[in-house]
C-alpha positions as MATLAB code, in Angstrom:
seq = 'MRSVDVTIGVPGIAADAVYDRVKEFARYPDLAPVVRSVTVHDISEVEETSDWEVYFRNGILRWTESDHFDRQALTITFTQLDGDFESFDGTWRIFVAGEEVRVGFRADFDFGIPSLAGILEPVAERVIKETIARVVLGLFASGSVVGDEALARAVATGPAQPMAPVSAGQAG';
ca = [
      26.446  -27.605   62.004;
      24.368  -24.889   60.404;
      20.908  -25.131   58.826;
      19.396  -23.278   55.895;
      15.668  -23.002   55.162;
      14.154  -21.347   52.086;
      10.515  -21.359   50.997;
       9.264  -19.975   47.707;
       5.563  -19.718   46.860;
       4.602  -20.469   43.255;
       1.042  -19.601   42.170;
      -0.784  -21.055   39.203;
       1.344  -24.159   38.541;
       0.573  -27.737   39.539;
       2.753  -29.318   42.217;
       4.002  -32.129   39.957;
       5.038  -29.607   37.278;
       6.928  -27.597   39.921;
       8.669  -30.786   41.069;
       9.693  -31.655   37.501;
      11.347  -28.261   37.012;
      13.080  -28.171   40.398;
      14.768  -31.537   39.775;
      16.497  -30.244   36.603;
      19.738  -29.407   38.424;
      21.765  -29.087   35.203;
      19.770  -25.899   34.416;
      20.831  -24.139   37.624;
      23.986  -22.423   36.228;
      21.735  -20.589   33.745;
      19.517  -19.366   36.593;
      22.054  -18.194   39.181;
      25.482  -16.816   38.194;
      27.048  -18.066   41.439;
      26.417  -21.645   40.299;
      29.427  -22.282   38.083;
      28.430  -25.780   36.950;
      26.282  -28.796   37.724;
      27.005  -32.109   36.004;
      24.345  -34.778   36.438;
      25.119  -38.500   36.228;
      21.921  -40.512   35.798;
      21.761  -43.757   37.715;
      18.048  -44.502   37.573;
      14.686  -42.759   37.507;
      14.873  -42.305   41.267;
      18.595  -41.738   41.847;
      21.466  -39.774   40.386;
      24.727  -38.208   41.412;
      25.606  -34.634   40.602;
      28.856  -32.676   40.670;
      28.514  -29.050   41.776;
      30.775  -25.997   41.561;
      29.608  -22.782   43.231;
      31.517  -19.512   43.528;
      32.187  -18.769   47.189;
      34.224  -15.869   48.569;
      37.451  -15.862   46.529;
      37.229  -19.433   45.331;
      34.965  -22.261   44.291;
      33.124  -24.753   46.487;
      33.010  -28.217   44.937;
      31.100  -31.310   45.938;
      29.482  -34.456   44.599;
      26.108  -35.409   45.962;
      23.740  -38.345   45.787;
      20.229  -37.225   44.830;
      17.163  -39.394   45.554;
      13.823  -38.569   43.924;
      10.436  -39.518   45.373;
       7.880  -38.316   42.847;
       4.922  -39.569   44.869;
       5.987  -37.586   47.945;
       7.323  -34.713   45.766;
      10.656  -34.732   47.591;
      14.304  -34.783   46.600;
      16.855  -35.691   49.236;
      20.566  -35.163   48.789;
      23.730  -36.105   50.646;
      27.265  -35.021   49.872;
      29.438  -37.970   48.882;
      32.668  -36.020   48.528;
      33.689  -32.402   48.570;
      34.576  -29.231   50.417;
      32.035  -29.587   53.217;
      32.598  -31.927   56.121;
      28.900  -32.694   55.725;
      26.135  -31.324   53.505;
      22.693  -32.855   53.155;
      19.119  -31.779   52.811;
      15.714  -31.983   51.198;
      13.650  -30.246   48.559;
       9.931  -30.551   49.314;
       7.106  -29.470   47.026;
       3.759  -28.971   48.772;
       0.442  -27.174   48.405;
      -0.304  -24.289   50.786;
      -3.623  -22.588   50.192;
      -3.806  -21.271   46.630;
      -0.174  -21.891   45.756;
       2.471  -24.550   45.548;
       5.519  -24.036   47.720;
       9.078  -25.117   47.162;
      10.745  -25.827   50.486;
      14.508  -26.301   50.685;
      16.285  -27.326   53.858;
      19.950  -28.175   54.206;
      22.378  -28.822   57.031;
      26.055  -28.189   56.461;
      29.345  -28.115   58.310;
      32.759  -27.186   56.943;
      34.445  -29.164   59.706;
      36.717  -26.265   60.682;
      35.562  -25.156   64.143;
      37.999  -22.224   64.329;
      36.533  -20.693   61.132;
      32.883  -21.690   61.606;
      31.945  -18.246   62.925;
      33.340  -16.620   59.779;
      32.635  -19.111   56.970;
      29.291  -20.576   57.942;
      27.252  -17.323   58.101;
      28.589  -16.351   54.657;
      27.826  -19.829   53.300;
      24.324  -19.673   54.791;
      23.628  -16.374   53.010;
      25.084  -17.619   49.705;
      23.102  -20.878   49.835;
      19.833  -19.111   50.699;
      20.238  -16.466   48.002;
      21.330  -19.020   45.403;
      18.382  -21.324   46.084;
      15.941  -18.400   46.016;
      17.392  -17.075   42.736;
      17.272  -20.509   41.120;
      13.659  -21.150   42.103;
      12.605  -17.631   41.099;
      14.425  -18.191   37.810;
      12.391  -21.353   37.287;
       9.131  -19.632   38.274;
       8.995  -15.902   37.504;
       5.668  -15.587   39.361;
       7.197  -16.968   42.575;
       7.966  -15.092   45.770;
       9.987  -15.692   48.918;
       7.811  -16.775   51.870;
       8.592  -15.856   55.482;
      12.006  -14.210   55.040;
      11.872  -10.485   54.276;
      15.658  -10.081   54.282;
      16.013  -12.820   51.680;
      13.165  -11.347   49.613;
      14.952   -7.945   49.602;
      18.306   -9.530   48.741;
      16.983  -11.373   45.703;
      14.846   -8.420   44.579;
      17.983   -6.313   44.052;
      18.963   -8.324   40.998;
      21.096  -11.362   40.384;
      24.183  -11.906   42.490;
      27.359  -12.035   40.474;
      30.067  -14.579   41.164;
      32.878  -13.309   43.321;
      35.933  -13.712   41.104;
      39.397  -13.739   42.642;
      41.363  -10.513   42.243;
      44.799  -10.951   40.713;
      47.773   -8.773   41.640;
      47.510   -6.955   38.300;
      43.901   -5.953   39.066;
      44.443   -4.698   42.580;
      44.075   -0.979   43.072;
];
């Protein structure tokens, strides 16, 4: 099991407005090229399911998750229902820290393939962190990564492009 933590500071915007933007998952493909698609299925004001496709290595990670919204606590919790991970769950948390609002994202994931965990999971951790940071910074141009200089440098270099498979006709 591997964990991912990302925090983005957002100045000058109210916490409830930040929450409202973060929960618009269907917008994420427009904000981060590695997010191929997100299809949201509304269930109620406090619950939905969403189908995700994210470019990863030479393929696409797919999963369906259950999303639970707690507007009063400014949290969104999610749990994979089906998909390419053995397990994938986490929380978005919006909170005030000093003069800014912060978007905290934490997720735990496991591909369920112990022999490949040392190879796949560090790459997945980097992709998840960079994708979340790019999405949140796409939602809030004034935002900045908090507490992770390597991540701040990675997202400052411009948007990551999806890693498309190379066909035999394209190989060198």
